[in-house]
C-alpha positions in Angstrom: -38.1 -38.8 -42.5 -35.5 -37.0 -40.1 -36.7 -33.8 -38.5 -34.1 -31.1 -38.2 -33.4 -30.5 -34.6 -33.8 -26.9 -33.4 -31.1 -24.7 -32.6 -30.3 -24.9 -29.0 -30.0 -21.8 -27.0 -26.8 -21.0 -24.9 -27.5 -22.2 -21.3 -28.1 -19.3 -19.2 -25.1 -19.2 -16.7 -23.6 -16.6 -14.2 -20.8 -15.9 -16.5 -23.2 -15.3 -19.4 -25.0 -12.7 -17.0 -21.8 -11.0 -16.0 -20.5 -10.6 -19.1 -23.7 -9.3 -20.6 -24.2 -6.9 -17.6 -20.4 -5.9 -18.2 -21.2 -5.0 -21.8 -24.4 -3.0 -20.7 -22.4 -1.1 -18.3 -19.6 -0.1 -20.5 -21.9 0.9 -23.0 -24.7 2.9 -20.9 -23.8 3.2 -17.3 -24.7 1.9 -14.2 -28.5 3.0 -14.7 -28.9 1.0 -17.8 -28.8 -2.2 -15.7 -31.9 -4.0 -15.0 -33.0 -7.5 -14.5 -35.8 -6.7 -17.0 -32.9 -5.2 -19.7 -30.5 -7.9 -19.1 -33.0 -10.6 -19.6 -34.1 -9.0 -23.0 -30.2 -9.1 -23.8 -30.0 -12.5 -22.7 -33.1 -14.0 -24.4 -34.5 -15.0 -21.5 -37.3 -14.5 -18.9 -36.7 -12.1 -16.0 -37.3 -14.7 -13.3 -34.6 -17.0 -14.8 -32.1 -14.3 -13.7 -33.0 -14.6 -10.0 -31.4 -18.3 -10.1 -28.1 -16.6 -10.4 -28.6 -13.3 -8.5 -30.9 -12.0 -6.2 -30.8 -8.7 -6.9 -29.3 -5.8 -9.4 -26.9 -5.0 -6.7 -25.5 -8.5 -6.8 -25.0 -8.2 -10.4 -23.3 -5.3 -10.2 -21.1 -6.7 -7.6 -20.0 -9.4 -9.9 -19.4 -7.1 -12.8 -16.9 -5.2 -10.4 -15.3 -8.3 -9.3 -14.9 -9.4 -13.0 -13.0 -6.0 -13.6 -10.8 -6.5 -10.3 -10.1 -10.0 -12.2 -8.6 -8.3 -14.8 -6.0 -6.3 -13.1 -2.5 -8.0 -13.5 -0.8 -8.9 -10.3 2.2 -10.5 -11.5 4.4 -8.3 -9.9 3.5 -9.0 -6.4 4.3 -12.9 -7.0 7.1 -14.4 -4.7 9.3 -14.9 -7.5 9.2 -12.0 -9.4 12.3 -9.8 -9.1 10.6 -6.3 -9.0 11.4 -4.0 -5.7 8.2 -2.8 -3.8 8.4 0.6 -5.7 8.7 -0.9 -9.2 5.8 -3.5 -8.1 3.7 -0.5 -6.8 4.3 1.6 -9.9 3.5 -1.1 -12.7 0.4 -2.1 -10.7 -0.9 1.4 -10.6 -0.5 1.5 -14.3 -2.1 -2.0 -14.9 -5.1 -1.3 -12.8 -5.6 2.3 -14.1 -5.4 0.8 -17.7 -8.4 -1.7 -16.8 -10.4 1.2 -15.0 -9.9 3.3 -18.1 -11.4 0.5 -20.1 -14.4 0.1 -17.6 -15.1 3.8 -16.4 -18.7 3.4 -15.2 -18.1 0.4 -12.9 -15.5 2.7 -10.9 -18.0 3.9 -8.3 -19.1 0.2 -7.3 -15.4 -0.5 -6.8 -14.7 2.7 -5.2 -16.7 1.1 -2.1 -14.0 -1.3 -1.5 -13.7 -5.0 -2.3 -16.3 -6.1 0.5 -16.8 -9.6 -0.1 -15.7 -10.1 -3.7 -13.1 -12.6 -4.2 -10.9 -10.9 -6.9 -10.9 -7.5 -4.8 -10.1 -9.2 -1.7 -7.0 -11.0 -4.0 -6.0 -7.9 -5.2 -6.1 -6.3 -1.5 -4.3 -9.5 -0.1 -1.4 -9.2 -2.7 -0.8 -5.6 -2.6 -0.5 -5.8 1.3 1.5 -9.2 1.5 3.9 -7.6 -0.8 4.5 -4.4 1.3 5.1 -6.5 4.4 7.3 -8.7 2.8 9.4 -5.9 1.5 9.9 -4.8 5.1 7.0 -2.3 5.6 5.1 -2.4 8.9 1.9 -3.9 8.7 0.3 -0.8 9.9 2.0 1.6 7.2 1.6 -1.4 4.4 -2.1 -0.8 5.3 -1.9 2.7 4.6 -0.3 2.2 1.4 -2.9 0.1 0.1 -5.4 2.7 1.0 -3.7 5.8 -0.5 -2.7 3.7 -3.6 -6.4 2.7 -3.9 -7.6 6.4 -3.4 -5.0 7.7 -6.1 -5.9 5.3 -8.9 -9.7 5.1 -8.2 -9.8 9.1 -8.2 -8.0 9.2 -11.5 -10.4 7.1 -12.9 -13.5 9.0 -11.6 -13.2 11.5 -14.4 -10.9 13.3 -16.7 -9.4 16.5 -15.6 -8.8 17.5 -19.3 -12.2 16.5 -20.8 -13.8 18.9 -17.9 -12.7 21.9 -20.1 -15.0 22.9 -22.9 -13.4 23.5 -26.3 -14.9 26.8 -26.8 -12.2 29.6 -26.5 -14.9 32.5 -26.2 -15.6 30.5 -22.9 -12.2 31.8 -21.3 -12.6 35.6 -21.3 -8.9 37.0 -20.4 -10.6 39.5 -18.4 -11.9 36.8 -16.0 -9.5 34.1 -16.6 -6.1 35.5 -17.6 -4.3 32.3 -17.2 -6.6 30.0 -19.0 -5.9 31.2 -22.6 -5.0 27.8 -24.0 -7.7 25.6 -21.7 -10.0 25.3 -24.9 -7.5 22.8 -26.2 -7.5 20.7 -23.2 -9.9 18.5 -24.1 -8.5 17.4 -27.6 -5.3 16.4 -25.8 -7.0 14.6 -23.0 -5.4 11.1 -23.2 -1.5 12.9 -23.2 -2.8 15.1 -20.1 -4.4 12.7 -18.1 -1.7 10.0 -18.4 0.8 12.3 -18.1 -0.8 13.8 -14.8 -1.3 10.1 -13.4 2.5 9.5 -13.8 3.6 12.7 -12.1 1.5 12.2 -9.4 2.3 8.5 -9.1 6.1 9.5 -9.3 5.6 12.0 -6.5 3.5 9.4 -4.6 6.4 7.0 -4.3 9.3 9.3 -4.2 7.5 10.3 -0.8 7.4 6.5 0.2 10.9 6.0 -0.9 11.8 8.5 1.4 10.0 6.8 4.4 10.9 3.6 3.5 14.7 4.7 3.9 14.1 6.1 7.1 12.7 2.6 8.2 16.1 1.3 7.1 15.0 -0.4 4.1 
């Protein structure tokens, strides 16, 4: 008589741990991540996670790098025909879209790439493309920094969502210019995306003036 084989549990792997941690961060934020919680989510014992990651911080670093890996960098490829301005514009939109889907990991990403491979590839692509376009290396470094400040800052919170939708909170005697502020939250996406595009255009316009002064 043949015995039925027991269903095998999926093997624990770095990718499975990162995927579970990413889902947990997206759903509940950074504070929700712990080795005990992840072990429960994965159906394994806590100590088994230490074969892949030594600390919670290492897990969050891996989640951050997996997020960076989602950002499209094709506009910086050598065979792409977009100019430096269009490349920066398209990359900024792609980067912000990824961060909008994973807002809770932004504080980790905002600390810089550290030793994270995808984060370093991102920095290398931007810097390399700017130098190839004719920007001096020092200025290319500053461009990478200011773009990161702008994109990360936009992803840390919503301007529109910061206003309550209670009309009574905006007494015209105290706030004569905020009569429509209670409507901002319901228009969050349109306002925040419009603000990002306006700021990005202004930033790129300023860089274009500097580029022209270089003889570019």
